[in-house]
C-alpha positions as CSV (number, residue, x, y, z in Angstrom):
1,M,48.2,44.4,5.8
2,G,45.1,43.6,7.9
3,A,44.7,47.1,9.4
4,L,44.6,48.8,6.0
5,K,42.3,47.7,3.1
6,I,44.4,48.4,0.0
7,I,42.9,48.5,-3.5
8,P,44.7,45.9,-5.7
9,A,47.2,47.4,-8.2
10,D,45.3,46.1,-11.2
11,K,42.2,47.9,-10.1
12,A,43.8,51.4,-9.9
13,N,45.0,54.0,-12.3
14,L,47.5,55.4,-9.6
15,D,49.3,53.7,-6.8
16,F,49.8,57.0,-5.0
17,L,48.6,60.6,-5.2
18,S,50.0,63.6,-3.2
19,L,48.4,67.0,-2.7
20,G,50.8,69.8,-1.8
21,G,52.9,72.7,-2.9
22,L,55.9,72.5,-5.2
23,V,58.9,74.6,-4.2
24,L,62.4,75.5,-5.4
25,R,65.0,74.8,-2.7
26,M,68.0,77.0,-2.9
27,D,71.0,75.1,-1.6
28,P,74.5,76.8,-1.1
29,G,76.0,73.6,0.2
30,I,78.1,74.1,3.3
31,V,78.6,77.9,2.6
32,P,76.6,80.2,5.0
33,F,74.0,82.2,3.1
34,A,75.6,85.6,3.9
35,F,78.7,84.4,2.0
36,A,77.2,82.3,-0.8
37,N,77.5,83.2,-4.4
38,N,76.3,79.9,-6.0
39,Y,73.3,77.7,-5.3
40,E,72.2,74.3,-6.3
41,V,68.5,74.3,-7.2
42,H,66.3,71.3,-6.0
43,V,62.6,70.9,-6.9
44,S,61.0,69.8,-3.7
45,G,57.9,69.8,-1.5
46,G,57.1,67.8,1.7
47,E,54.2,66.1,0.0
48,Y,55.7,65.8,-3.5
49,N,58.9,64.2,-2.3
50,V,57.1,61.1,-1.2
51,A,55.5,60.7,-4.6
52,A,58.8,61.3,-6.4
53,N,60.6,58.7,-4.2
54,L,57.9,56.1,-4.8
55,A,58.1,56.6,-8.5
56,R,61.8,56.8,-9.0
57,C,63.1,54.2,-6.6
58,F,60.1,51.9,-6.1
59,G,58.5,52.0,-9.5
60,K,55.1,53.1,-8.4
61,K,52.6,55.0,-10.5
62,T,52.3,58.3,-8.7
63,A,51.0,61.9,-9.2
64,I,51.1,65.3,-7.5
65,A,48.1,67.6,-7.4
66,S,49.5,71.1,-7.0
67,A,49.6,74.7,-8.3
68,M,51.6,75.6,-11.3
69,V,52.7,79.1,-12.4
70,D,53.0,79.7,-16.2
71,Y,56.5,81.3,-16.2
72,P,60.1,80.0,-16.6
73,L,60.4,78.8,-13.0
74,G,57.2,76.8,-13.4
75,E,58.7,75.2,-16.5
76,R,61.7,74.3,-14.5
77,V,59.5,72.6,-11.8
78,E,57.3,70.8,-14.4
79,A,60.4,69.4,-16.1
80,A,61.8,68.1,-12.8
81,V,58.5,66.4,-11.9
82,R,58.4,64.7,-15.3
83,E,62.0,63.6,-14.8
84,M,61.1,61.9,-11.5
85,K,58.3,60.0,-13.5
86,V,55.5,61.7,-11.5
87,Q,52.3,62.8,-13.2
88,G,51.5,66.4,-12.7
89,I,47.8,67.4,-12.0
90,Y,47.9,71.2,-11.9
91,K,45.8,74.2,-11.3
92,H,47.5,76.8,-13.5
93,F,48.1,80.4,-12.5
94,K,49.2,83.2,-14.8
95,Y,52.2,85.3,-13.7
96,D,51.6,89.0,-13.7
97,G,55.3,89.8,-14.6
98,V,56.1,91.5,-11.3
99,R,54.6,90.2,-8.1
100,G,53.3,86.7,-8.9
101,P,51.7,84.4,-8.1
102,N,55.0,82.6,-7.4
103,I,56.6,79.2,-7.1
104,A,57.9,79.5,-3.5
105,L,61.6,79.5,-2.6
106,V,62.9,77.6,0.3
107,W,66.5,78.5,1.4
108,S,68.2,75.6,3.1
109,D,72.0,75.1,3.5
110,R,73.6,71.8,4.6
111,G,75.5,73.1,7.7
112,Q,78.7,71.2,8.7
113,G,79.9,69.6,11.9
114,V,78.9,71.7,14.9
115,R,77.1,74.2,12.6
116,P,73.5,73.2,12.0
117,P,71.6,73.6,8.7
118,V,69.6,76.8,8.4
119,V,66.2,77.0,6.7
120,F,64.1,80.0,5.9
121,Y,61.4,80.8,3.3
122,N,60.1,83.2,0.7
123,R,56.6,82.0,0.2
124,A,55.1,85.5,-0.5
125,N,52.2,85.3,-2.9
126,E,52.7,81.6,-3.3
127,A,50.5,80.0,-5.9
128,A,50.0,76.8,-3.8
129,A,48.5,79.0,-1.0
130,L,45.8,80.1,-3.4
131,L,44.5,76.5,-4.0
132,K,41.0,76.0,-2.6
133,H,38.1,73.6,-2.4
134,G,36.8,72.7,-5.9
135,D,40.1,73.3,-7.8
136,F,40.5,69.7,-8.7
137,D,38.1,67.1,-9.9
138,F,38.8,64.6,-7.2
139,E,35.7,62.6,-7.9
140,K,37.1,61.8,-11.4
141,I,40.6,61.3,-10.1
142,F,39.7,58.8,-7.4
143,G,36.9,57.3,-9.5
144,E,39.6,56.0,-11.8
145,G,41.3,54.3,-8.9
146,V,43.9,55.6,-6.5
147,R,45.3,53.2,-3.9
148,W,46.9,55.7,-1.5
149,F,46.3,59.5,-0.9
150,H,48.8,61.6,1.0
151,S,49.1,65.2,2.2
152,G,50.8,67.1,5.0
153,G,51.2,69.8,7.5
154,I,53.4,72.0,5.4
155,F,50.6,72.5,2.8
156,S,48.1,72.9,5.6
157,A,49.9,75.9,7.0
158,L,49.9,77.9,3.8
159,S,46.5,79.5,3.9
160,A,43.0,79.2,5.3
161,T,41.9,77.4,2.1
162,T,44.5,74.6,1.8
163,P,43.2,72.7,4.9
164,E,39.7,72.8,3.3
165,L,41.1,71.4,0.1
166,I,42.9,68.6,1.9
167,I,39.7,67.5,3.7
168,E,37.8,67.6,0.4
169,A,40.4,65.3,-1.1
170,M,40.5,63.0,2.0
171,K,36.7,62.6,2.0
172,T,36.7,61.7,-1.6
173,A,39.6,59.3,-1.3
174,R,37.9,57.5,1.6
175,A,34.7,57.2,-0.3
176,H,36.5,55.5,-3.2
177,G,38.5,53.1,-0.9
178,A,41.9,54.7,-0.9
179,V,44.2,54.6,2.1
180,V,44.6,58.2,3.5
181,S,47.9,59.3,5.1
182,F,49.0,62.6,6.6
183,D,52.5,63.8,7.6
184,L,52.1,66.3,10.4
185,N,55.4,67.9,9.4
186,Y,55.1,70.7,12.0
187,R,57.1,73.7,11.0
188,A,57.0,76.5,13.7
189,K,58.1,79.2,11.2
190,L,55.3,78.4,8.8
191,W,52.6,78.2,11.5
192,A,53.8,81.5,13.1
193,A,53.1,83.2,9.8
194,A,50.0,81.1,8.9
195,N,46.8,82.9,7.9
196,T,44.4,80.2,8.8
197,G,42.6,82.1,11.5
198,K,43.0,79.0,13.8
199,K,45.5,77.4,16.0
200,P,47.7,74.7,14.3
201,S,46.2,72.1,16.6
202,E,42.6,73.0,15.5
203,V,43.5,72.8,11.8
204,L,45.5,69.6,12.0
205,G,43.2,68.0,14.5
206,E,40.3,68.4,12.1
207,I,42.3,67.1,9.2
208,V,43.5,63.9,10.9
209,R,39.9,62.9,11.6
210,H,39.9,61.8,8.0
211,A,43.2,59.9,8.0
212,D,44.1,56.2,8.3
213,V,47.8,56.8,8.7
214,I,49.8,59.6,10.3
215,L,53.5,60.2,10.2
216,G,55.2,62.4,12.7
217,N,57.7,62.4,15.5
218,E,56.8,63.3,19.1
219,E,57.3,67.0,18.5
220,D,54.9,66.8,15.6
221,L,52.3,65.1,17.7
222,Q,52.6,67.4,20.7
223,M,53.0,70.7,18.8
224,G,50.8,69.9,15.8
225,L,48.0,68.2,17.6
226,G,48.3,70.1,20.9
227,L,48.8,66.9,23.0
228,P,50.4,67.0,26.4
229,G,53.5,65.0,27.0
230,P,57.0,64.9,28.5
231,D,59.6,67.5,27.6
232,I,60.6,66.5,24.1
233,H,64.1,67.8,24.8
234,G,64.5,65.9,28.0
235,V,64.2,62.3,26.8
236,S,66.4,60.1,24.6
237,K,65.6,60.7,20.9
238,L,66.0,57.0,20.3
239,D,63.7,55.8,23.1
240,P,60.3,55.1,21.7
241,A,58.6,54.8,25.1
242,S,57.2,58.3,25.4
243,F,56.3,58.4,21.7
244,L,54.3,55.2,22.1
245,K,52.6,56.7,25.1
246,T,51.7,59.8,23.0
247,I,50.3,57.5,20.3
248,E,47.8,56.1,22.9
249,Q,46.5,59.7,23.4
250,V,46.3,60.1,19.6
251,H,44.3,56.9,19.2
252,A,42.0,57.8,22.1
253,Q,41.1,61.2,20.5
254,W,41.2,60.0,16.8
255,P,40.1,56.3,16.8
256,N,40.1,56.4,13.0
257,I,43.9,56.3,13.1
258,K,45.1,52.8,12.4
259,V,48.8,53.4,11.7
260,V,51.4,55.8,13.1
261,A,55.1,55.9,12.2
262,T,58.1,58.0,12.7
263,T,61.9,58.2,12.4
264,L,64.0,58.3,15.6
265,R,67.0,60.6,15.1
266,D,69.7,61.6,17.6
267,V,71.8,64.4,16.1
268,K,75.3,64.2,17.4
269,S,76.6,66.7,14.8
270,T,75.3,67.9,11.5
271,N,77.0,65.1,9.7
272,H,76.7,62.3,12.3
273,H,73.3,61.0,13.3
274,L,72.0,57.9,15.1
275,W,68.9,56.8,13.1
276,G,66.0,54.5,14.0
277,A,62.3,54.2,13.3
278,V,59.1,52.9,14.9
279,L,55.8,51.7,13.5
280,W,52.6,51.4,15.5
281,I,49.6,49.5,14.0
282,E,46.4,49.2,16.1
283,G,48.1,48.7,19.5
284,E,51.2,46.7,18.3
285,H,54.6,48.2,17.5
286,W,57.8,47.4,15.8
287,L,61.3,49.0,16.0
288,A,64.0,49.3,13.4
289,P,67.6,48.9,14.5
290,T,69.7,51.9,15.4
291,M,72.1,52.9,12.6
292,E,75.0,55.4,12.6
293,L,74.6,57.8,9.7
294,D,77.3,59.9,8.0
295,V,75.0,62.6,6.6
296,Y,75.6,64.5,3.4
297,D,72.3,66.4,3.2
298,R,69.6,65.6,5.8
299,V,66.8,67.4,4.0
300,G,64.2,64.9,2.8
301,G,65.2,62.0,5.0
302,G,61.8,61.8,6.6
303,D,60.1,61.8,3.2
304,G,62.4,59.0,2.2
305,F,61.3,57.0,5.2
306,A,57.6,57.7,4.4
307,A,58.1,56.5,0.8
308,G,59.8,53.2,1.8
309,L,57.2,52.5,4.4
310,V,54.3,53.2,2.1
311,Y,55.9,51.0,-0.5
312,G,56.1,48.2,2.0
313,L,52.5,48.6,3.1
314,L,51.3,48.8,-0.6
315,E,53.2,45.6,-1.3
316,G,51.6,43.8,1.7
317,L,55.0,43.2,3.4
318,A,55.0,42.2,7.1
319,P,55.0,45.3,9.4
320,E,58.7,44.9,10.4
321,E,59.7,44.5,6.8
322,A,57.8,47.6,5.7
323,L,59.3,49.6,8.6
324,R,62.8,48.5,7.6
325,M,62.2,49.5,4.0
326,G,61.3,53.0,5.2
327,W,64.2,53.1,7.6
328,A,66.7,52.0,5.0
329,H,65.5,54.3,2.2
330,G,65.4,57.3,4.6
331,A,69.0,56.6,5.6
332,L,70.1,56.3,2.0
333,L,68.4,59.6,1.1
334,T,70.6,61.5,3.5
335,T,73.7,60.4,1.5
336,Y,72.6,62.3,-1.7
337,P,72.4,66.0,-2.5
338,G,68.9,67.3,-2.9
339,D,65.5,66.3,-1.5
340,T,64.6,63.3,-3.5
341,T,66.0,59.8,-4.0
342,M,68.8,58.5,-6.1
343,A,68.6,55.0,-4.6
344,S,67.7,51.8,-6.4
345,L,65.2,49.3,-5.0
346,E,68.0,46.7,-4.8
347,Q,70.1,49.1,-2.7
348,V,67.2,49.7,-0.3
349,K,66.4,46.0,0.1
350,T,70.1,45.2,0.7
351,L,70.4,47.8,3.5
352,A,67.0,46.9,5.0
353,Q,68.2,43.3,5.3
354,G,71.5,44.4,7.1
355,G,73.8,45.2,4.2
356,S,77.0,47.3,4.8
357,A,78.8,50.1,3.0
358,R,81.6,47.7,1.7
359,I,82.5,48.5,-1.9
360,Q,80.4,46.6,-4.5
361,R,82.7,45.1,-7.2
């Protein structure tokens, strides 16, 4: 990949490192929360999911730098991270027995048909929000070789100290030759409650000055970076034209950005989506085909796309091939319960190359 200089695999200890919060997602399935008595529990996190997908499906050596609370819920999270073959690099916090610090809870149902999914949070006294500059020895971590570093807008919104930590990691990553990516992941509820003392666009605008790759749809770019643009609700969700025009604004303001990518999703109902993707690399762009998705659980589809795309770029695939790997893996991820992958690399490659859902005998 000419736009990105990637450290060879044999020169690195890790293929991929994420920095972000780990959460427990409480999932009642299709039952509305007011009527739910039972929940599936999924270990998740916008930044973590990409590392988990890359390890489980794509066989990459990955790690997550995060906060860990020394209590039973922390043990549950640590076990799930190990099960996904992700190395945990933790700042540990002691639980006071009453108020925390806590592993955050994200409440997210699946919706059904005309009823959309509902998401809300309990991130009170969240351990990840307490993370600050100096909590990790990034010089040592990146000195041992990391090919790709990743963080995101969800972690950025947690406190005034998390953006400073992200920038510290990004600067160190760049100094050691790692590719740096950032998923804008704009979440209006999180930023409305954010205690950063700044507008989201100020926080995220400063962070992306240190990135090579950004992930995010048109709403992320407009709302997260404060960019003007057409009414995001008034244009086709599958037409990349206005998105590509917005990328021109991004590149003009942040010339360090070499790669921008996003999924294109038109939601016909909770369980029926039209799904595409677009990849922009230094003025050129590629489009994935439009696919009809029968969605089981949409949460994590964007992180699935990110993982497949990163895999393709790490492997040195042609841009269109890398895009299709992300597009295919993100699509497959919507067919599983939970936030992280259950796909095999062979399944992703087959779908990326135009495979169908015919029974495999």
